[in-house]
C-alpha positions as CSV (number, residue, x, y, z in Angstrom):
1,X,86.1,114.7,46.7
2,X,87.5,111.1,46.4
3,X,86.1,108.1,48.1
4,X,88.8,108.4,50.8
5,X,87.8,111.8,51.6
6,X,90.8,113.5,50.0
7,X,90.4,116.7,48.0
8,X,91.5,116.3,44.3
9,X,94.6,118.0,43.1
10,X,93.5,120.9,41.0
11,X,94.3,120.5,37.3
12,X,96.6,123.5,37.2
13,X,99.9,123.1,35.2
14,X,101.6,125.4,37.7
15,X,100.6,123.5,40.8
16,X,103.6,122.1,42.7
17,X,104.0,119.8,45.8
18,X,104.7,122.0,48.7
19,X,107.1,121.4,51.6
20,X,105.3,122.8,54.6
21,X,108.4,122.9,56.8
22,X,110.4,124.9,54.2
23,X,107.4,126.8,52.8
24,X,108.6,126.2,49.2
25,X,107.8,123.8,46.3
26,X,109.6,120.5,47.1
27,X,111.0,120.1,43.6
28,X,112.5,123.5,43.5
29,X,115.1,124.8,46.2
30,X,116.1,128.4,45.8
31,X,119.5,129.7,47.0
32,X,119.4,132.8,48.9
33,X,115.7,132.7,49.9
34,X,116.3,132.0,53.6
35,X,117.1,135.2,55.6
36,X,119.1,134.3,58.7
37,X,117.6,137.3,60.6
38,X,114.7,136.6,63.0
39,X,111.3,137.3,61.5
40,X,109.5,139.9,63.6
41,X,106.2,141.9,62.9
42,X,106.2,145.5,63.9
43,X,103.3,147.8,64.6
44,X,102.7,150.4,61.9
45,X,104.5,153.7,62.5
46,X,101.5,155.7,61.2
47,X,103.6,158.8,60.3
48,X,102.2,162.2,59.2
49,X,101.5,161.6,55.5
50,X,103.1,164.8,54.7
51,X,106.4,163.5,56.0
52,X,106.5,160.3,53.7
53,X,109.0,160.8,51.0
54,X,107.4,160.7,47.5
55,X,108.1,157.9,45.0
56,X,111.3,158.5,43.2
57,X,110.2,158.7,39.6
58,X,113.0,159.1,37.1
59,X,111.3,159.2,33.8
60,X,107.6,160.2,33.4
61,X,105.6,157.4,34.9
62,X,107.6,154.7,33.3
63,X,110.7,154.3,35.4
64,X,110.9,154.4,39.2
65,X,113.9,154.0,41.4
66,X,114.0,150.7,43.2
67,X,111.4,149.0,40.9
68,X,111.3,147.0,37.7
69,X,109.4,148.1,34.5
70,X,108.8,145.8,31.6
71,X,108.6,147.0,27.8
72,X,106.8,144.3,25.7
73,X,107.0,144.5,21.9
74,X,107.3,142.3,18.7
75,X,110.6,142.3,16.9
76,X,111.6,145.1,14.6
77,X,109.3,147.9,16.0
78,X,112.0,149.9,17.7
79,X,112.1,148.8,21.2
80,X,115.8,148.8,21.5
81,X,116.1,152.2,19.8
82,X,113.4,153.5,22.4
83,X,115.1,152.1,25.4
84,X,118.4,153.5,24.3
85,X,116.7,156.9,23.7
86,X,115.3,156.9,27.2
87,X,118.8,156.1,28.6
88,X,120.1,159.0,26.6
89,X,117.4,161.4,27.9
90,X,118.3,160.4,31.4
91,X,122.1,160.6,30.9
92,X,121.7,164.1,29.3
93,X,118.8,165.4,31.3
94,X,117.0,166.3,28.1
95,X,113.4,165.5,27.4
96,X,114.0,164.2,24.0
97,X,110.7,162.2,23.8
98,X,108.6,164.9,25.7
99,X,108.5,162.9,28.8
100,X,109.5,164.6,32.1
101,X,113.1,163.8,33.3
102,X,113.0,164.0,37.1
103,X,116.7,163.5,37.7
104,X,119.7,163.3,35.5
105,X,121.6,160.1,36.2
106,X,124.1,157.6,34.9
107,X,122.6,154.9,32.8
108,X,123.7,151.4,31.6
109,X,122.4,149.4,28.7
110,X,123.1,145.7,29.1
111,X,122.4,144.5,25.5
112,X,122.7,140.6,25.3
113,X,121.9,140.3,21.6
114,X,124.0,142.8,19.6
115,X,127.7,143.3,19.3
116,X,129.3,146.6,20.6
117,X,129.8,148.2,17.1
118,X,126.1,147.8,16.5
119,X,125.2,149.4,19.7
120,X,127.6,152.3,19.0
121,X,125.8,152.7,15.5
122,X,122.4,152.8,17.2
123,X,123.6,155.3,19.7
124,X,125.2,157.5,17.2
125,X,122.0,157.5,15.1
126,X,120.0,158.7,18.1
127,X,122.7,161.4,19.0
128,X,122.6,162.7,15.4
129,X,118.8,162.7,15.1
130,X,118.2,164.4,18.3
131,X,121.2,166.8,18.0
132,X,122.9,165.5,21.1
133,X,126.5,166.6,21.8
134,X,129.0,164.0,22.9
135,X,129.7,166.1,26.1
136,X,126.1,165.7,27.3
137,X,126.4,162.0,27.8
138,X,130.1,161.3,28.0
139,X,131.0,159.4,31.1
140,X,127.3,158.9,32.0
141,X,126.2,156.3,29.4
142,X,127.6,152.8,29.8
143,X,127.2,149.9,27.3
144,X,127.6,146.2,27.8
145,X,127.2,143.9,24.6
146,X,126.9,140.4,23.5
147,X,130.6,140.6,22.7
148,X,131.4,140.3,26.4
149,X,130.8,137.2,28.5
150,X,127.2,135.9,29.0
151,X,125.2,137.5,31.9
152,X,123.0,135.1,33.8
153,X,120.8,136.5,36.5
154,X,119.1,133.1,37.2
155,X,119.6,129.4,36.2
156,X,119.0,125.9,37.5
157,X,121.9,124.3,39.3
158,X,123.6,121.4,37.5
159,X,121.4,118.8,39.2
160,X,118.3,120.9,38.6
161,X,117.4,121.0,42.3
162,X,117.8,124.7,42.8
163,X,117.8,128.1,41.2
164,X,121.1,130.0,41.4
165,X,121.9,133.6,40.7
166,X,125.5,133.6,39.2
167,X,125.8,137.3,38.3
168,X,123.5,139.0,40.7
169,X,126.3,140.1,43.0
170,X,128.4,141.3,40.1
171,X,125.6,143.4,38.6
172,X,125.0,145.0,41.9
173,X,128.6,145.8,42.2
174,X,128.8,147.4,38.8
175,X,125.6,149.5,39.4
176,X,127.1,150.7,42.6
177,X,130.6,151.4,41.2
178,X,129.2,153.5,38.4
179,X,126.3,155.1,40.3
180,X,123.8,153.8,37.7
181,X,120.4,155.2,38.0
182,X,118.8,153.2,35.1
183,X,119.7,149.7,33.9
184,X,118.2,148.5,30.6
185,X,118.2,144.7,30.2
186,X,117.7,143.9,26.5
187,X,116.3,141.3,26.1
188,X,115.1,139.8,29.4
189,X,115.1,136.3,27.8
190,X,118.9,136.3,27.3
191,X,119.5,137.2,31.0
192,X,118.5,133.8,32.4
193,X,118.7,130.2,31.7
194,X,115.3,129.2,33.1
195,X,112.1,127.9,31.5
196,X,110.3,131.0,30.3
197,X,106.9,129.1,30.2
198,X,107.3,128.2,34.0
199,X,105.6,130.6,36.3
200,X,107.5,129.5,39.3
201,X,110.8,129.9,37.5
202,X,109.9,133.4,36.0
203,X,108.9,134.5,39.4
204,X,112.5,133.7,40.6
205,X,114.1,135.5,37.5
206,X,111.9,138.6,38.0
207,X,112.6,138.5,41.8
208,X,116.3,138.6,41.2
209,X,115.9,141.8,39.1
210,X,113.7,143.2,41.7
211,X,116.2,142.5,44.4
212,X,118.8,144.3,42.5
213,X,116.6,147.4,41.9
214,X,115.7,147.6,45.6
215,X,119.3,147.0,46.9
216,X,120.8,149.6,44.5
217,X,117.9,152.2,44.2
218,X,118.3,151.7,40.5
219,X,115.4,151.7,38.0
220,X,115.4,148.6,35.8
221,X,113.8,148.3,32.4
222,X,113.4,144.8,31.0
223,X,112.8,144.5,27.3
224,X,110.7,141.5,26.5
225,X,109.4,140.0,23.2
226,X,105.8,139.0,22.4
227,X,104.5,135.6,21.4
228,X,103.4,135.1,17.8
229,X,100.0,136.5,16.9
230,X,98.1,139.8,17.4
231,X,99.6,142.2,19.9
232,X,96.6,143.4,21.9
233,X,97.7,143.8,25.6
234,X,100.5,143.1,28.1
235,X,99.4,139.4,28.1
236,X,100.8,139.3,24.6
237,X,104.3,138.9,26.3
238,X,106.0,135.7,25.5
239,X,106.1,132.9,28.1
240,X,104.6,132.8,31.6
241,X,102.7,135.7,33.0
242,X,104.8,135.9,36.1
243,X,107.3,138.4,34.6
244,X,104.7,141.0,33.7
245,X,102.7,140.3,36.8
246,X,105.9,141.1,38.9
247,X,106.6,144.4,37.2
248,X,105.3,147.7,38.6
249,X,105.0,149.2,35.2
250,X,104.2,147.5,32.0
251,X,104.6,149.2,28.6
252,X,103.4,147.8,25.3
253,X,104.8,148.9,22.0
254,X,103.1,147.8,18.7
255,X,103.3,148.9,15.1
256,X,100.6,151.1,13.5
257,X,97.6,149.0,12.3
258,X,96.1,149.4,8.9
259,X,93.1,151.1,10.5
260,X,95.2,153.5,12.4
261,X,97.1,154.4,9.2
262,X,93.8,155.2,7.6
263,X,92.7,157.2,10.5
264,X,95.9,159.4,10.4
265,X,96.1,159.4,6.6
266,X,99.4,157.6,6.6
267,X,100.1,155.4,3.5
268,X,100.1,151.7,4.1
269,X,103.6,151.6,2.7
270,X,104.8,154.1,5.4
271,X,102.9,152.8,8.4
272,X,105.6,150.4,9.4
273,X,107.7,153.4,10.4
274,X,105.2,154.4,13.1
275,X,104.7,152.7,16.5
276,X,102.5,153.3,19.5
277,X,103.4,153.0,23.2
278,X,100.7,152.2,25.8
279,X,100.7,152.0,29.5
280,X,99.6,148.4,29.7
281,X,100.1,148.2,33.4
282,X,100.5,151.1,35.8
283,X,100.4,150.0,39.4
284,X,101.9,153.2,40.9
285,X,100.4,155.8,38.5
286,X,97.5,156.7,36.5
287,X,97.4,155.1,33.1
288,X,97.9,157.5,30.1
289,X,94.6,157.9,28.5
290,X,96.2,158.5,25.0
291,X,98.7,156.4,23.3
292,X,102.1,157.9,22.7
293,X,103.2,157.7,19.1
294,X,106.8,157.4,17.7
295,X,108.3,157.6,14.3
296,X,111.3,155.5,13.1
297,X,113.6,157.4,10.8
298,X,116.7,156.1,9.1
299,X,119.8,158.2,9.8
300,X,123.0,158.4,7.8
301,X,125.7,158.2,10.5
302,X,128.4,159.4,8.1
303,X,130.7,156.4,8.4
304,X,131.5,156.0,4.7
305,X,134.7,154.3,3.6
306,X,136.2,153.5,0.1
307,X,135.0,149.9,0.5
308,X,131.6,151.0,1.7
309,X,130.9,154.4,0.1
310,X,127.3,154.5,1.3
311,X,128.2,153.8,4.9
312,X,125.5,152.9,7.3
313,X,122.0,154.1,7.7
314,X,120.6,153.2,11.2
315,X,117.1,153.6,12.6
316,X,116.6,156.2,15.3
317,X,113.3,157.0,17.0
318,X,111.5,160.3,17.9
319,X,108.2,161.3,19.3
320,X,105.4,161.9,16.7
321,X,102.3,163.7,17.0
322,X,99.3,162.3,15.0
323,X,97.7,165.0,12.8
324,X,94.5,166.6,14.0
325,X,91.4,165.1,12.4
326,X,90.7,168.6,11.0
327,X,94.2,169.1,9.8
328,X,94.6,172.6,8.5
329,X,90.9,173.3,8.0
330,X,90.1,176.7,9.5
331,X,87.1,177.5,11.6
332,X,85.6,179.3,8.5
333,X,86.1,176.3,6.3
334,X,84.5,174.0,8.9
335,X,81.5,176.2,9.1
336,X,81.2,176.4,5.4
337,X,81.2,172.5,5.3
338,X,78.6,172.4,8.1
339,X,76.3,174.9,6.4
340,X,76.2,172.7,3.2
341,X,75.8,169.5,5.1
342,X,72.9,171.1,7.1
343,X,71.4,172.3,3.8
344,X,71.4,168.8,2.3
345,X,72.1,167.9,-1.3
346,X,68.6,168.9,-2.5
347,X,65.5,170.4,-1.0
348,X,63.8,167.9,1.3
349,X,66.7,165.5,1.4
350,X,69.5,165.4,3.9
351,X,73.0,163.9,4.0
352,X,73.7,160.6,5.8
353,X,76.5,159.5,8.0
354,X,77.9,157.0,5.5
355,X,78.1,156.2,1.8
356,X,75.1,154.3,0.4
357,X,75.3,151.3,-1.8
358,X,74.0,153.5,-4.7
359,X,76.9,156.0,-4.3
360,X,78.2,158.8,-2.2
361,X,75.9,161.6,-3.4
362,X,74.1,161.7,0.0
363,X,77.2,161.1,2.2
364,X,78.2,164.0,4.3
365,X,81.8,163.3,3.8
366,X,81.4,164.0,0.1
367,X,81.0,167.7,0.9
368,X,84.4,167.8,2.4
369,X,85.9,166.0,-0.5
370,X,84.3,168.3,-3.0
371,X,85.1,171.5,-1.1
372,X,88.7,170.9,0.1
373,X,90.0,167.8,-1.8
374,X,90.6,165.7,1.4
375,X,90.8,161.9,1.2
376,X,87.8,159.8,1.6
377,X,89.2,158.3,4.8
378,X,89.9,161.8,6.3
379,X,86.4,163.0,5.2
380,X,84.8,160.1,7.0
381,X,86.9,160.7,10.2
382,X,85.9,164.4,10.2
383,X,82.1,163.5,10.0
384,X,82.5,160.9,12.6
385,X,84.4,163.3,15.0
386,X,81.7,166.0,14.4
387,X,78.9,163.4,15.4
388,X,80.9,162.3,18.5
389,X,81.3,165.9,19.6
390,X,77.7,166.8,18.9
391,X,78.5,169.2,16.1
392,X,76.5,166.9,13.8
393,X,73.4,165.0,14.9
394,X,71.8,162.2,13.0
395,X,68.0,162.1,13.5
396,X,64.9,161.1,11.6
397,X,63.2,163.5,9.1
398,X,60.5,163.3,6.4
399,X,62.2,162.7,3.0
400,X,60.2,164.6,0.4
401,X,61.6,162.5,-2.4
402,X,61.1,159.1,-0.8
403,X,58.0,160.2,1.0
404,X,59.0,158.3,4.1
405,X,61.0,159.0,7.4
406,X,64.7,158.6,6.9
407,X,67.8,159.3,9.0
408,X,69.7,162.4,8.1
409,X,72.5,164.8,9.3
410,X,71.7,168.0,11.1
411,X,74.2,170.7,12.2
412,X,73.9,171.8,15.8
413,X,74.4,175.5,15.8
414,X,75.4,175.6,19.5
415,X,78.2,173.2,19.0
416,X,79.7,174.7,15.9
417,X,83.5,175.3,16.0
418,X,84.2,178.9,16.8
419,X,80.6,179.4,17.9
420,X,81.5,182.1,20.3
421,X,82.9,184.2,17.3
422,X,79.7,183.9,15.2
C-alpha cells in the first residue's frame, strides 16, 4: 500500500482501466455489447431432470451444436486434412475416423489460407482414400477459400476505440441459408484483425464465434496454430490464452515423437506420417484416456495431363491403430519366453529388467530377441509391459555366482497370459 493509502496497481500486462458506469475497459469500447432489453433475474425453474434435453453432440465428444471447439496443432501435421475429414464424415453420415456421428448435417469449411483448387485437391484425396461417393456429400459440403474476399469476424475500428464485427451478420445469414451444422474456420488467426497476444481482444474474437454458434445452433471448429517450441498441451497455442479458455472443447494434434516411434516400432524416417490427437480440454465430456492416432498417406488423385504427366499426390488422413506391444506373438510363444526368463540364463542367476553395461546376456528382453527375432526396442517394451501387468516381478534373490543379493526377474504363474487355459 502506498503512503497515501491507495492500493498499488497489480503488475498484470492484461490489467486495463475500468469504466465503472459502462462496466468495460475505458480504452476499449465494444460494439454490440449493450443489450437494450431490461436485465432481470429469474428464479430457477428446477425442472424434472429427465425432461431436460441432452446436449446436442454432433461428432463424438469433439463437436457440439451451439458451442465452439478449438483444434491446436503445429504446421504440417494434417490438421486441415483432419478438419475436412470430420466435415466429410458429418456430411455423409459415415464414421470414417471411427468416431460416432450423431447426426448427418450440412457442413462448411471456411479456409482462409488456400485457394479453391487446393481445397478441391484435398477433398478429392480424402474421398478417394475413404472410398466416398460424390453422391454422399454433394449439396451438403460447402467450401469457402482464400480466393474469395477476406472474412473478418472482429477488428478494431479505424480510430482504435472499439471492436467491430464486419462479417458476423453475413456468416450467420449463410449458415442459416444453407442449414449448416458444422462450420470449420481454418485458421482462426486469419478470421480477425486483432492482436492475438491481447487477452481482452481475443476474448472479443472468441465471443463473436460463440455468439454465431449459439444463434445458429451450429458447431464451430476453430483451427489454431501453436507457438514455436515443444507441443505439450493446449497452452502451446499461439497468442493469448483467452481463445482456448473460451472454447468448450480443446483438441491437441501433434506429430509422433521419437520415443513413440520406438515404442510402436515405427522407423524414424516414417514417423512424420503419424500424428496423435488428444482431448486437451473437455468441459462437457470425459477426456479420452487414450490418444487417437492417425496416419497421413499420399494419394494420387488421378489428374495427370500432358504437361504434368505425374499429376498431383495429396495428403489424406485416416485413423491408425498402434500395434499391440505383443504384436503377433501367441499365448504359447509368450509362455515359452516367460518360462525361459523365469529359469534364468544359468543356474543360480536370473535375468534383469534392463541391459547391463557389460552386455545383454542377463537382460530379459534378449530372450525375446533370440526366440522370435523381435527388435531390441520391442523386446524392451514387452518386458516393461509384463512388469507393469504383474506377469513379471523384479525382486531380490541370492546370486550363486556373485554370492550376494541381486535383483532379478520372476514369472508370476497366476498372471501368465492364457493362465485359465493352462
